N, CA, C and O atoms as a GROMACS GRO file, in nm:
protein
  640
    1MET      N    1  15.245  12.564   5.972
    1MET     CA    2  15.107  12.630   5.935
    1MET      C    3  15.131  12.801   5.980
    1MET      O    4  15.195  12.834   6.080
    2GLN      N    5  15.093  12.858   5.924
    2GLN     CA    6  15.065  12.994   5.911
    2GLN      C    7  14.934  13.063   5.916
    2GLN      O    8  14.849  13.056   5.827
    3ILE      N    9  14.922  13.135   6.032
    3ILE     CA   10  14.764  13.181   6.054
    3ILE      C   11  14.750  13.318   5.996
    3ILE      O   12  14.824  13.410   6.031
    4ARG      N   13  14.651  13.332   5.904
    4ARG     CA   14  14.671  13.486   5.830
    4ARG      C   15  14.546  13.541   5.875
    4ARG      O   16  14.441  13.477   5.875
    5MET      N   17  14.560  13.678   5.920
    5MET     CA   18  14.470  13.767   5.985
    5MET      C   19  14.388  13.811   5.883
    5MET      O   20  14.438  13.848   5.777
    6VAL      N   21  14.259  13.813   5.903
    6VAL     CA   22  14.154  13.906   5.828
    6VAL      C   23  14.164  14.070   5.830
    6VAL      O   24  14.168  14.135   5.934
    7SER      N   25  14.165  14.106   5.745
    7SER     CA   26  14.161  14.243   5.756
    7SER      C   27  14.061  14.309   5.828
    7SER      O   28  13.966  14.238   5.860
    8ALA      N   29  14.058  14.448   5.865
    8ALA     CA   30  13.964  14.501   5.946
    8ALA      C   31  13.855  14.526   5.848
    8ALA      O   32  13.738  14.521   5.885
    9GLY      N   33  13.889  14.556   5.714
    9GLY     CA   34  13.805  14.608   5.623
    9GLY      C   35  13.688  14.505   5.613
    9GLY      O   36  13.569  14.532   5.632
   10ILE      N   37  13.740  14.381   5.579
   10ILE     CA   38  13.613  14.271   5.564
   10ILE      C   39  13.535  14.256   5.672
   10ILE      O   40  13.417  14.227   5.653
   11TYR      N   41  13.584  14.272   5.809
   11TYR     CA   42  13.500  14.274   5.912
   11TYR      C   43  13.410  14.388   5.914
   11TYR      O   44  13.293  14.375   5.949
   12GLY      N   45  13.456  14.490   5.883
   12GLY     CA   46  13.360  14.638   5.859
   12GLY      C   47  13.236  14.595   5.766
   12GLY      O   48  13.119  14.614   5.800
   13GLU      N   49  13.278  14.528   5.630
   13GLU     CA   50  13.192  14.483   5.558
   13GLU      C   51  13.078  14.392   5.608
   13GLU      O   52  12.958  14.416   5.594
   14LEU      N   53  13.131  14.290   5.667
   14LEU     CA   54  13.043  14.210   5.734
   14LEU      C   55  12.959  14.250   5.836
   14LEU      O   56  12.849  14.196   5.845
   15ALA      N   57  12.995  14.349   5.927
   15ALA     CA   58  12.929  14.406   6.025
   15ALA      C   59  12.818  14.491   5.951
   15ALA      O   60  12.705  14.500   6.000
   16LEU      N   61  12.859  14.564   5.808
   16LEU     CA   62  12.733  14.626   5.726
   16LEU      C   63  12.635  14.544   5.687
   16LEU      O   64  12.517  14.571   5.705
   17VAL      N   65  12.683  14.424   5.623
   17VAL     CA   66  12.590  14.324   5.580
   17VAL      C   67  12.500  14.278   5.690
   17VAL      O   68  12.382  14.260   5.660
   18CYS      N   69  12.544  14.255   5.827
   18CYS     CA   70  12.476  14.204   5.934
   18CYS      C   71  12.355  14.327   5.974
   18CYS      O   72  12.236  14.302   5.992
   19SER      N   73  12.409  14.440   5.981
   19SER     CA   74  12.307  14.545   6.025
   19SER      C   75  12.193  14.569   5.930
   19SER      O   76  12.078  14.591   5.968
   20PHE      N   77  12.238  14.561   5.788
   20PHE     CA   78  12.131  14.588   5.691
   20PHE      C   79  12.053  14.474   5.664
   20PHE      O   80  11.955  14.487   5.590
   21PHE      N   81  12.089  14.327   5.728
   21PHE     CA   82  11.996  14.213   5.724
   21PHE      C   83  11.893  14.262   5.848
   21PHE      O   84  11.772  14.245   5.832
   22LEU      N   85  11.944  14.324   5.971
   22LEU     CA   86  11.844  14.342   6.084
   22LEU      C   87  11.778  14.467   6.012
   22LEU      O   88  11.670  14.500   6.061
   23VAL      N   89  11.818  14.536   5.916
   23VAL     CA   90  11.722  14.645   5.904
   23VAL      C   91  11.607  14.582   5.795
   23VAL      O   92  11.493  14.628   5.787
   24GLY      N   93  11.647  14.492   5.729
   24GLY     CA   94  11.532  14.429   5.670
   24GLY      C   95  11.442  14.356   5.731
   24GLY      O   96  11.324  14.362   5.697
   25VAL      N   97  11.490  14.269   5.839
   25VAL     CA   98  11.391  14.226   5.966
   25VAL      C   99  11.320  14.314   5.997
   25VAL      O  100  11.199  14.298   5.986
   26PHE      N  101  11.372  14.434   6.045
   26PHE     CA  102  11.272  14.550   6.112
   26PHE      C  103  11.164  14.612   6.004
   26PHE      O  104  11.056  14.654   6.046
   27LEU      N  105  11.196  14.618   5.862
   27LEU     CA  106  11.114  14.656   5.785
   27LEU      C  107  10.992  14.566   5.744
   27LEU      O  108  10.878  14.602   5.713
   28ALA      N  109  11.048  14.428   5.754
   28ALA     CA  110  10.925  14.336   5.752
   28ALA      C  111  10.826  14.323   5.853
   28ALA      O  112  10.709  14.289   5.832
   29ALA      N  113  10.888  14.357   5.990
   29ALA     CA  114  10.819  14.366   6.095
   29ALA      C  115  10.728  14.492   6.103
   29ALA      O  116  10.614  14.496   6.148
   30SER      N  117  10.796  14.586   6.055
   30SER     CA  118  10.703  14.709   6.039
   30SER      C  119  10.568  14.699   5.966
   30SER      O  120  10.458  14.745   5.996
   31TYR      N  121  10.614  14.616   5.850
   31TYR     CA  122  10.495  14.584   5.768
   31TYR      C  123  10.388  14.489   5.820
   31TYR      O  124  10.274  14.486   5.772
   32ASP      N  125  10.420  14.427   5.901
   32ASP     CA  126  10.358  14.315   5.972
   32ASP      C  127  10.243  14.374   6.069
   32ASP      O  128  10.131  14.326   6.086
   33VAL      N  129  10.305  14.505   6.136
   33VAL     CA  130  10.218  14.570   6.197
   33VAL      C  131  10.110  14.612   6.130
   33VAL      O  132   9.999  14.606   6.182
   34LEU      N  133  10.128  14.661   6.007
   34LEU     CA  134  10.011  14.694   5.889
   34LEU      C  135   9.923  14.594   5.865
   34LEU      O  136   9.801  14.608   5.858
   35ARG      N  137   9.994  14.477   5.850
   35ARG     CA  138   9.900  14.337   5.826
   35ARG      C  139   9.795  14.337   5.941
   35ARG      O  140   9.673  14.339   5.926
   36ILE      N  141   9.862  14.334   6.055
   36ILE     CA  142   9.770  14.305   6.204
   36ILE      C  143   9.656  14.418   6.189
   36ILE      O  144   9.537  14.387   6.200
   37LEU      N  145   9.693  14.535   6.167
   37LEU     CA  146   9.602  14.631   6.171
   37LEU      C  147   9.499  14.626   6.066
   37LEU      O  148   9.390  14.674   6.095
   38ARG      N  149   9.516  14.580   5.960
   38ARG     CA  150   9.426  14.531   5.832
   38ARG      C  151   9.331  14.407   5.881
   38ARG      O  152   9.212  14.399   5.850
   39GLY      N  153   9.394  14.319   5.957
   39GLY     CA  154   9.332  14.218   6.004
   39GLY      C  155   9.217  14.226   6.088
   39GLY      O  156   9.113  14.161   6.082
   40ILE      N  157   9.261  14.336   6.184
   40ILE     CA  158   9.169  14.392   6.291
   40ILE      C  159   9.067  14.471   6.207
   40ILE      O  160   8.953  14.432   6.186
   41ILE      N  161   9.115  14.574   6.166
   41ILE     CA  162   9.010  14.697   6.111
   41ILE      C  163   9.004  14.641   5.966
   41ILE      O  164   9.107  14.613   5.905
   42PRO      N  165   8.861  14.624   5.904
   42PRO     CA  166   8.872  14.595   5.758
   42PRO      C  167   8.877  14.718   5.677
   42PRO      O  168   8.791  14.801   5.706
   43HIS      N  169   8.971  14.751   5.568
   43HIS     CA  170   8.994  14.840   5.489
   43HIS      C  171   8.968  14.820   5.351
   43HIS      O  172   8.973  14.708   5.302
   44ASN      N  173   8.942  14.922   5.283
   44ASN     CA  174   8.914  14.913   5.160
   44ASN      C  175   9.020  14.936   5.059
   44ASN      O  176   9.135  14.961   5.093
   45VAL      N  177   8.985  14.927   4.942
   45VAL     CA  178   9.146  14.930   4.848
   45VAL      C  179   9.196  15.046   4.858
   45VAL      O  180   9.318  15.060   4.867
   46PHE      N  181   9.116  15.141   4.858
   46PHE     CA  182   9.196  15.276   4.859
   46PHE      C  183   9.279  15.294   4.962
   46PHE      O  184   9.394  15.327   4.932
   47PHE      N  185   9.247  15.279   5.106
   47PHE     CA  186   9.294  15.270   5.208
   47PHE      C  187   9.436  15.180   5.226
   47PHE      O  188   9.537  15.220   5.283
   48ILE      N  189   9.416  15.057   5.165
   48ILE     CA  190   9.544  14.968   5.149
   48ILE      C  191   9.641  15.016   5.090
   48ILE      O  192   9.757  14.999   5.128
   49ASN      N  193   9.602  15.095   4.973
   49ASN     CA  194   9.705  15.146   4.871
   49ASN      C  195   9.757  15.254   4.924
   49ASN      O  196   9.877  15.266   4.902
   50LEU      N  197   9.694  15.364   5.007
   50LEU     CA  198   9.771  15.471   5.064
   50LEU      C  199   9.850  15.411   5.179
   50LEU      O  200   9.963  15.456   5.195
   51GLU      N  201   9.810  15.321   5.256
   51GLU     CA  202   9.902  15.268   5.368
   51GLU      C  203  10.043  15.233   5.304
   51GLU      O  204  10.150  15.284   5.337
   52ASP      N  205  10.019  15.115   5.189
   52ASP     CA  206  10.148  15.089   5.117
   52ASP      C  207  10.207  15.165   5.089
   52ASP      O  208  10.328  15.155   5.109
   53LEU      N  209  10.153  15.279   5.027
   53LEU     CA  210  10.256  15.405   4.955
   53LEU      C  211  10.335  15.477   5.056
   53LEU      O  212  10.452  15.507   5.036
   54ILE      N  213  10.261  15.510   5.187
   54ILE     CA  214  10.319  15.572   5.302
   54ILE      C  215  10.427  15.448   5.341
   54ILE      O  216  10.543  15.486   5.359
   55TYR      N  217  10.403  15.323   5.353
   55TYR     CA  218  10.504  15.228   5.398
   55TYR      C  219  10.632  15.230   5.319
   55TYR      O  220  10.746  15.229   5.366
   56TRP      N  221  10.601  15.233   5.207
   56TRP     CA  222  10.730  15.216   5.093
   56TRP      C  223  10.808  15.356   5.115
   56TRP      O  224  10.931  15.361   5.122
   57MET      N  225  10.726  15.465   5.124
   57MET     CA  226  10.814  15.609   5.146
   57MET      C  227  10.899  15.594   5.284
   57MET      O  228  11.012  15.644   5.290
   58TYR      N  229  10.846  15.529   5.390
   58TYR     CA  230  10.894  15.513   5.510
   58TYR      C  231  11.012  15.423   5.494
   58TYR      O  232  11.117  15.440   5.556
   59VAL      N  233  10.994  15.331   5.412
   59VAL     CA  234  11.140  15.221   5.376
   59VAL      C  235  11.217  15.299   5.321
   59VAL      O  236  11.328  15.296   5.373
   60ALA      N  237  11.205  15.394   5.208
   60ALA     CA  238  11.304  15.466   5.146
   60ALA      C  239  11.380  15.546   5.244
   60ALA      O  240  11.503  15.554   5.241
   61VAL      N  241  11.295  15.613   5.342
   61VAL     CA  242  11.376  15.694   5.415
   61VAL      C  243  11.478  15.619   5.511
   61VAL      O  244  11.597  15.648   5.519
   62ILE      N  245  11.413  15.521   5.581
   62ILE     CA  246  11.506  15.454   5.662
   62ILE      C  247  11.630  15.379   5.586
   62ILE      O  248  11.737  15.371   5.645
   63VAL      N  249  11.617  15.329   5.464
   63VAL     CA  250  11.719  15.276   5.367
   63VAL      C  251  11.829  15.407   5.348
   63VAL      O  252  11.951  15.404   5.367
   64PHE      N  253  11.769  15.492   5.315
   64PHE     CA  254  11.856  15.617   5.305
   64PHE      C  255  11.972  15.664   5.399
   64PHE      O  256  12.090  15.695   5.386
   65VAL      N  257  11.866  15.651   5.518
   65VAL     CA  258  11.931  15.715   5.653
   65VAL      C  259  12.046  15.612   5.698
   65VAL      O  260  12.155  15.638   5.750
   66GLU      N  261  11.993  15.498   5.665
   66GLU     CA  262  12.093  15.384   5.722
   66GLU      C  263  12.211  15.380   5.616
   66GLU      O  264  12.321  15.362   5.669
   67LEU      N  265  12.214  15.393   5.478
   67LEU     CA  266  12.284  15.395   5.412
   67LEU      C  267  12.387  15.514   5.420
   67LEU      O  268  12.507  15.493   5.402
   68TYR      N  269  12.342  15.629   5.444
   68TYR     CA  270  12.399  15.737   5.454
   68TYR      C  271  12.495  15.729   5.598
   68TYR      O  272  12.606  15.782   5.607
   69ASP      N  273  12.438  15.664   5.692
   69ASP     CA  274  12.506  15.664   5.818
   69ASP      C  275  12.611  15.578   5.837
   69ASP      O  276  12.719  15.613   5.885
   70LYS      N  277  12.579  15.439   5.794
   70LYS     CA  278  12.667  15.317   5.812
   70LYS      C  279  12.769  15.328   5.710
   70LYS      O  280  12.888  15.321   5.741
   71ASN      N  281  12.724  15.350   5.560
   71ASN     CA  282  12.804  15.341   5.463
   71ASN      C  283  12.846  15.442   5.384
   71ASN      O  284  12.891  15.417   5.272
   72ASP      N  285  12.838  15.571   5.432
   72ASP     CA  286  12.863  15.706   5.349
   72ASP      C  287  12.773  15.707   5.244
   72ASP      O  288  12.823  15.758   5.144
   73GLY      N  289  12.660  15.670   5.229
   73GLY     CA  290  12.560  15.667   5.104
   73GLY      C  291  12.619  15.605   4.981
   73GLY      O  292  12.579  15.645   4.872
   74ARG      N  293  12.708  15.514   4.986
   74ARG     CA  294  12.770  15.452   4.875
   74ARG      C  295  12.654  15.308   4.855
   74ARG      O  296  12.618  15.228   4.942
   75LEU      N  297  12.613  15.313   4.693
   75LEU     CA  298  12.524  15.189   4.704
   75LEU      C  299  12.612  15.065   4.661
   75LEU      O  300  12.698  15.064   4.574
   76ARG      N  301  12.567  14.951   4.747
   76ARG     CA  302  12.652  14.821   4.716
   76ARG      C  303  12.516  14.730   4.698
   76ARG      O  304  12.410  14.749   4.760
   77ALA      N  305  12.537  14.643   4.616
   77ALA     CA  306  12.453  14.535   4.553
   77ALA      C  307  12.425  14.449   4.695
   77ALA      O  308  12.308  14.430   4.728
   78TYR      N  309  12.524  14.402   4.769
   78TYR     CA  310  12.510  14.312   4.881
   78TYR      C  311  12.445  14.384   4.991
   78TYR      O  312  12.384  14.316   5.073
   79VAL      N  313  12.451  14.530   5.006
   79VAL     CA  314  12.390  14.599   5.107
   79VAL      C  315  12.207  14.540   5.063
   79VAL      O  316  12.133  14.478   5.139
   80PHE      N  317  12.184  14.576   4.952
   80PHE     CA  318  12.010  14.560   4.912
   80PHE      C  319  11.982  14.409   4.932
   80PHE      O  320  11.888  14.365   4.998
   81GLY      N  321  12.095  14.319   4.855
   81GLY     CA  322  12.077  14.171   4.908
   81GLY      C  323  12.038  14.145   5.042
   81GLY      O  324  11.934  14.082   5.064
   82SER      N  325  12.127  14.196   5.155
   82SER     CA  326  12.108  14.155   5.281
   82SER      C  327  11.979  14.210   5.331
   82SER      O  328  11.920  14.148   5.420
   83ILE      N  329  11.934  14.312   5.286
   83ILE     CA  330  11.795  14.377   5.326
   83ILE      C  331  11.698  14.285   5.292
   83ILE      O  332  11.614  14.239   5.369
   84LEU      N  333  11.713  14.259   5.165
   84LEU     CA  334  11.612  14.164   5.086
   84LEU      C  335  11.620  14.027   5.157
   84LEU      O  336  11.509  13.976   5.168
   85THR      N  337  11.713  13.959   5.204
   85THR     CA  338  11.732  13.849   5.278
   85THR      C  339  11.664  13.845   5.407
   85THR      O  340  11.588  13.756   5.445
   86GLY      N  341  11.700  13.954   5.475
   86GLY     CA  342  11.649  13.985   5.610
   86GLY      C  343  11.483  14.000   5.583
   86GLY      O  344  11.409  13.960   5.673
   87MET      N  345  11.439  14.043   5.494
   87MET     CA  346  11.274  14.074   5.490
   87MET      C  347  11.204  13.944   5.455
   87MET      O  348  11.095  13.913   5.502
   88VAL      N  349  11.290  13.851   5.349
   88VAL     CA  350  11.230  13.731   5.321
   88VAL      C  351  11.230  13.626   5.421
   88VAL      O  352  11.138  13.544   5.433
   89ILE      N  353  11.355  13.630   5.504
   89ILE     CA  354  11.350  13.535   5.594
   89ILE      C  355  11.253  13.574   5.725
   89ILE      O  356  11.205  13.483   5.792
   90TYR      N  357  11.231  13.688   5.752
   90TYR     CA  358  11.148  13.736   5.852
   90TYR      C  359  10.997  13.686   5.817
   90TYR      O  360  10.920  13.622   5.888
   91ALA      N  361  10.977  13.736   5.680
   91ALA     CA  362  10.831  13.736   5.658
   91ALA      C  363  10.807  13.568   5.628
   91ALA      O  364  10.692  13.526   5.646
   92GLY      N  365  10.903  13.484   5.588
   92GLY     CA  366  10.886  13.347   5.574
   92GLY      C  367  10.887  13.263   5.682
   92GLY      O  368  10.848  13.147   5.666
   93SER      N  369  10.931  13.306   5.807
   93SER     CA  370  10.934  13.242   5.930
   93SER      C  371  10.844  13.306   6.022
   93SER      O  372  10.730  13.258   6.026
   94PHE      N  373  10.871  13.407   6.098
   94PHE     CA  374  10.799  13.479   6.210
   94PHE      C  375  10.668  13.526   6.129
   94PHE      O  376  10.561  13.495   6.182
   95GLY      N  377  10.664  13.585   6.031
   95GLY     CA  378  10.531  13.696   5.985
   95GLY      C  379  10.452  13.596   5.959
   95GLY      O  380  10.336  13.600   6.002
   96ARG      N  381  10.504  13.464   5.870
   96ARG     CA  382  10.392  13.367   5.840
   96ARG      C  383  10.315  13.299   5.939
   96ARG      O  384  10.196  13.270   5.926
   97ILE      N  385  10.395  13.272   6.051
   97ILE     CA  386  10.349  13.174   6.157
   97ILE      C  387  10.272  13.260   6.263
   97ILE      O  388  10.178  13.212   6.325
   98CYS      N  389  10.315  13.391   6.282
   98CYS     CA  390  10.287  13.463   6.410
   98CYS      C  391  10.156  13.553   6.386
   98CYS      O  392  10.059  13.571   6.460
   99VAL      N  393  10.183  13.600   6.266
   99VAL     CA  394  10.091  13.722   6.235
   99VAL      C  395   9.936  13.670   6.239
   99VAL      O  396   9.851  13.743   6.291
  100PRO      N  397   9.902  13.555   6.188
  100PRO     CA  398   9.767  13.515   6.191
  100PRO      C  399   9.721  13.483   6.327
  100PRO      O  400   9.602  13.495   6.355
  101HIS      N  401   9.812  13.442   6.416
  101HIS     CA  402   9.759  13.416   6.544
  101HIS      C  403   9.731  13.536   6.620
  101HIS      O  404   9.628  13.544   6.687
  102ILE      N  405   9.839  13.654   6.613
  102ILE     CA  406   9.826  13.764   6.685
  102ILE      C  407   9.704  13.849   6.639
  102ILE      O  408   9.650  13.930   6.714
  103ILE      N  409   9.660  13.822   6.503
  103ILE     CA  410   9.528  13.907   6.454
  103ILE      C  411   9.402  13.825   6.522
  103ILE      O  412   9.300  13.889   6.547
  104ARG      N  413   9.408  13.698   6.550
  104ARG     CA  414   9.292  13.617   6.604
  104ARG      C  415   9.292  13.640   6.768
  104ARG      O  416   9.190  13.634   6.836
  105LEU      N  417   9.417  13.666   6.817
  105LEU     CA  418   9.400  13.683   6.966
  105LEU      C  419   9.359  13.836   6.994
  105LEU      O  420   9.278  13.858   7.085
  106LEU      N  421   9.411  13.939   6.923
  106LEU     CA  422   9.377  14.061   6.927
  106LEU      C  423   9.210  14.095   6.886
  106LEU      O  424   9.150  14.186   6.944
  107ARG      N  425   9.153  14.020   6.791
  107ARG     CA  426   9.022  14.012   6.764
  107ARG      C  427   8.941  13.966   6.876
  107ARG      O  428   8.835  14.024   6.903
  108ARG      N  429   8.984  13.861   6.947
  108ARG     CA  430   8.919  13.799   7.091
  108ARG      C  431   8.926  13.912   7.201
  108ARG      O  432   8.824  13.953   7.257
  109VAL      N  433   9.044  13.957   7.226
  109VAL     CA  434   9.046  14.056   7.308
  109VAL      C  435   8.957  14.160   7.294
  109VAL      O  436   8.884  14.191   7.388
  110LEU      N  437   8.953  14.224   7.177
  110LEU     CA  438   8.871  14.328   7.147
  110LEU      C  439   8.727  14.303   7.134
  110LEU      O  440   8.641  14.388   7.158
  111GLY      N  441   8.708  14.194   7.100
  111GLY     CA  442   8.540  14.132   7.129
  111GLY      C  443   8.512  14.136   7.272
  111GLY      O  444   8.399  14.170   7.306
  112ILE      N  445   8.594  14.110   7.355
  112ILE     CA  446   8.549  14.065   7.501
  112ILE      C  447   8.536  14.220   7.540
  112ILE      O  448   8.433  14.252   7.601
  113LEU      N  449   8.631  14.319   7.509
  113LEU     CA  450   8.647  14.451   7.539
  113LEU      C  451   8.525  14.504   7.504
  113LEU      O  452   8.446  14.546   7.588
  114PHE      N  453   8.502  14.506   7.373
  114PHE     CA  454   8.386  14.613   7.324
  114PHE      C  455   8.264  14.536   7.292
  114PHE      O  456   8.178  14.591   7.224
  115GLY      N  457   8.245  14.385   7.344
  115GLY     CA  458   8.137  14.321   7.330
  115GLY      C  459   8.015  14.379   7.411
  115GLY      O  460   7.903  14.374   7.361
  116PRO      N  461   8.038  14.436   7.536
  116PRO     CA  462   7.911  14.502   7.625
  116PRO      C  463   7.905  14.610   7.517
  116PRO      O  464   7.800  14.612   7.453
  117VAL      N  465   7.997  14.702   7.483
  117VAL     CA  466   7.951  14.835   7.428
  117VAL      C  467   7.859  14.802   7.286
  117VAL      O  468   7.759  14.865   7.251
  118ARG      N  469   7.918  14.692   7.220
  118ARG     CA  470   7.827  14.646   7.099
  118ARG      C  471   7.666  14.599   7.133
  118ARG      O  472   7.570  14.646   7.072
  119ARG      N  473   7.656  14.518   7.221
  119ARG     CA  474   7.539  14.493   7.271
  119ARG      C  475   7.470  14.603   7.336
  119ARG      O  476   7.350  14.608   7.311
  120ALA      N  477   7.519  14.696   7.416
  120ALA     CA  478   7.437  14.803   7.456
  120ALA      C  479   7.403  14.904   7.335
  120ALA      O  480   7.298  14.970   7.334
  121ALA      N  481   7.480  14.909   7.252
  121ALA     CA  482   7.442  15.006   7.141
  121ALA      C  483   7.323  14.928   7.038
  121ALA      O  484   7.235  14.995   6.985
  122ALA      N  485   7.331  14.810   7.022
  122ALA     CA  486   7.226  14.753   6.958
  122ALA      C  487   7.093  14.740   7.029
  122ALA      O  488   6.990  14.747   6.963
  123TYR      N  489   7.089  14.722   7.164
  123TYR     CA  490   6.984  14.758   7.263
  123TYR      C  491   6.923  14.899   7.250
  123TYR      O  492   6.800  14.911   7.244
  124LEU      N  493   7.005  15.007   7.247
  124LEU     CA  494   6.956  15.137   7.222
  124LEU      C  495   6.927  15.164   7.114
  124LEU      O  496   6.848  15.257   7.100
  125ASP      N  497   6.974  15.100   7.003
  125ASP     CA  498   6.920  15.135   6.861
  125ASP      C  499   6.790  15.082   6.835
  125ASP      O  500   6.714  15.129   6.750
  126ALA      N  501   6.758  14.954   6.931
  126ALA     CA  502   6.633  14.890   6.928
  126ALA      C  503   6.522  14.970   6.969
  126ALA      O  504   6.418  14.978   6.903
  127LYS      N  505   6.544  15.034   7.089
  127LYS     CA  506   6.495  15.116   7.152
  127LYS      C  507   6.457  15.258   7.081
  127LYS      O  508   6.348  15.314   7.084
  128GLN      N  509   6.550  15.290   7.030
  128GLN     CA  510   6.545  15.388   6.941
  128GLN      C  511   6.428  15.398   6.812
  128GLN      O  512   6.344  15.486   6.789
  129LYS      N  513   6.460  15.272   6.740
  129LYS     CA  514   6.358  15.228   6.655
  129LYS      C  515   6.217  15.262   6.704
  129LYS      O  516   6.135  15.344   6.665
  130LYS      N  517   6.217  15.168   6.809
  130LYS     CA  518   6.067  15.155   6.868
  130LYS      C  519   5.998  15.311   6.908
  130LYS      O  520   5.879  15.338   6.892
  131GLY      N  521   6.097  15.401   6.960
  131GLY     CA  522   6.052  15.520   7.000
  131GLY      C  523   6.025  15.592   6.875
  131GLY      O  524   5.921  15.657   6.886
  132GLN      N  525   6.076  15.603   6.769
  132GLN     CA  526   6.070  15.665   6.660
  132GLN      C  527   5.921  15.618   6.598
  132GLN      O  528   5.838  15.696   6.552
  133GLU      N  529   5.908  15.484   6.608
  133GLU     CA  530   5.777  15.413   6.563
  133GLU      C  531   5.644  15.485   6.636
  133GLU      O  532   5.549  15.544   6.585
  134ILE      N  533   5.676  15.457   6.778
  134ILE     CA  534   5.573  15.531   6.867
  134ILE      C  535   5.527  15.697   6.824
  134ILE      O  536   5.413  15.743   6.814
  135CYS      N  537   5.650  15.760   6.803
  135CYS     CA  538   5.623  15.904   6.789
  135CYS      C  539   5.561  15.931   6.645
  135CYS      O  540   5.482  16.024   6.624
  136GLY      N  541   5.600  15.851   6.560
  136GLY     CA  542   5.553  15.853   6.419
  136GLY      C  543   5.393  15.836   6.434
  136GLY      O  544   5.316  15.907   6.369
  137LYS      N  545   5.345  15.735   6.528
  137LYS     CA  546   5.203  15.712   6.518
  137LYS      C  547   5.128  15.822   6.601
  137LYS      O  548   5.008  15.840   6.586
  138VAL      N  549   5.216  15.903   6.702
  138VAL     CA  550   5.156  15.992   6.763
  138VAL      C  551   5.142  16.130   6.685
  138VAL      O  552   5.045  16.206   6.693
  139TRP      N  553   5.258  16.149   6.606
  139TRP     CA  554   5.248  16.248   6.499
  139TRP      C  555   5.140  16.253   6.402
  139TRP      O  556   5.082  16.354   6.360
  140ILE      N  557   5.118  16.121   6.368
  140ILE     CA  558   4.989  16.106   6.269
  140ILE      C  559   4.857  16.139   6.332
  140ILE      O  560   4.771  16.196   6.264
  141CYS      N  561   4.832  16.103   6.473
  141CYS     CA  562   4.733  16.125   6.547
  141CYS      C  563   4.705  16.291   6.561
  141CYS      O  564   4.597  16.348   6.546
  142GLN      N  565   4.831  16.350   6.593
  142GLN     CA  566   4.822  16.472   6.604
  142GLN      C  567   4.795  16.578   6.484
  142GLN      O  568   4.744  16.689   6.496
  143LYS      N  569   4.834  16.524   6.381
  143LYS     CA  570   4.817  16.579   6.233
  143LYS      C  571   4.679  16.577   6.211
  143LYS      O  572   4.621  16.672   6.160
  144LYS      N  573   4.616  16.462   6.250
  144LYS     CA  574   4.462  16.432   6.190
  144LYS      C  575   4.405  16.562   6.290
  144LYS      O  576   4.345  16.659   6.245
  145ARG      N  577   4.435  16.541   6.425
  145ARG     CA  578   4.377  16.654   6.498
  145ARG      C  579   4.389  16.818   6.471
  145ARG      O  580   4.299  16.899   6.492
  146LEU      N  581   4.503  16.844   6.425
  146LEU     CA  582   4.552  16.950   6.378
  146LEU      C  583   4.468  16.997   6.260
  146LEU      O  584   4.415  17.108   6.246
  147LYS      N  585   4.465  16.890   6.174
  147LYS     CA  586   4.367  16.906   6.046
  147LYS      C  587   4.229  16.960   6.082
  147LYS      O  588   4.182  17.067   6.043
  148LYS      N  589   4.169  16.872   6.161
  148LYS     CA  590   4.033  16.902   6.195
  148LYS      C  591   4.005  17.034   6.287
  148LYS      O  592   3.893  17.085   6.297
  149LEU      N  593   4.114  17.079   6.349
  149LEU     CA  594   4.085  17.205   6.406
  149LEU      C  595   4.124  17.308   6.313
  149LEU      O  596   4.067  17.417   6.319
  150TRP      N  597   4.204  17.290   6.237
  150TRP     CA  598   4.219  17.400   6.124
  150TRP      C  599   4.088  17.409   6.041
  150TRP      O  600   4.048  17.519   6.003
  151LYS      N  601   4.027  17.301   6.014
  151LYS     CA  602   3.888  17.294   5.952
  151LYS      C  603   3.792  17.384   6.049
  151LYS      O  604   3.720  17.475   6.008
  152MET      N  605   3.800  17.353   6.148
  152MET     CA  606   3.690  17.429   6.222
  152MET      C  607   3.726  17.578   6.220
  152MET      O  608   3.655  17.665   6.169
  153VAL      N  609   3.839  17.598   6.279
  153VAL     CA  610   3.904  17.763   6.264
  153VAL      C  611   3.870  17.808   6.132
  153VAL      O  612   3.819  17.920   6.128
  154LYS      N  613   3.886  17.745   6.018
  154LYS     CA  614   3.844  17.801   5.893
  154LYS      C  615   3.694  17.847   5.869
  154LYS      O  616   3.652  17.951   5.818
  155MET      N  617   3.632  17.751   5.914
  155MET     CA  618   3.476  17.745   5.902
  155MET      C  619   3.434  17.872   5.995
  155MET      O  620   3.358  17.953   5.943
  156SER      N  621   3.471  17.890   6.106
  156SER     CA  622   3.435  17.984   6.198
  156SER      C  623   3.470  18.129   6.158
  156SER      O  624   3.410  18.226   6.205
  157LEU      N  625   3.585  18.141   6.054
  157LEU     CA  626   3.640  18.260   6.009
  157LEU      C  627   3.545  18.285   5.878
  157LEU      O  628   3.520  18.400   5.843
  158CYS      N  629   3.505  18.197   5.823
  158CYS     CA  630   3.430  18.237   5.708
  158CYS      C  631   3.285  18.257   5.737
  158CYS      O  632   3.211  18.296   5.647
  159LYS      N  633   3.237  18.231   5.863
  159LYS     CA  634   3.093  18.277   5.891
  159LYS      C  635   3.091  18.400   5.942
  159LYS      O  636   2.985  18.462   5.949
  160LEU      N  637   3.230  18.460   5.994
  160LEU     CA  638   3.217  18.606   6.039
  160LEU      C  639   3.209  18.694   5.916
  160LEU      O  640   3.198  18.816   5.928
   0.00000   0.00000   0.00000
């Protein structure tokens, strides 16, 4: 029985596929950072679209740099297939399972940290409204007094 050696070129292509698989995992993980940010801070459609546009420009730069660095800029279908496979496997496993739990955990932590600040702001807002209400009543009384005083000044000027 004869053992055949695999050429170094095939190992190089296998290393290329594995590295681009990891690039796909990294890109999916970086999108999960956006998902977590959106879960914590509500976004409207404009900002979601803007973030997605920036993300896909980021993906294009990362893929271009990696292709240029590891494959001399040659486009190969299996390279893009390995990126897509890495993204799908990550998103279907870790991304789907852990991201909702991370969002929930961060919301709780931020709620604990900013809860006292939120309650203090609500208390100060209530006091401000009450102060505005009191100032409004005082202003109305002063306005009436000023009108009476102005009438008296007019009458005294007219008598002169």
